[in-house]
Steps between C-alpha positions, in 0.01 A plus 500: 500500500586819315144638525489414871831683557371810321175500700682455829743776409216740420317417824822542698554843344141604574536383861830685540354821358196469731720456806721795407197718426331416830822564695555828320141615548497436874519816714833584654470590868811685607557577864621852562855517626581650839714769336196641321299515823782663696544783246164611358488716194489879545225533246263236635138610547432224754726642772 
């Protein structure tokens, strides 16, 4: 039972690290706020 507990603990840690890595590596898509669109930067080239 002790060996089984150690193996399950290791696999649980590997699975947790994989989930956290995949969630952290996913791209963050942030929507621009309306305040940024209403007041564009003075120094923007795209205007």
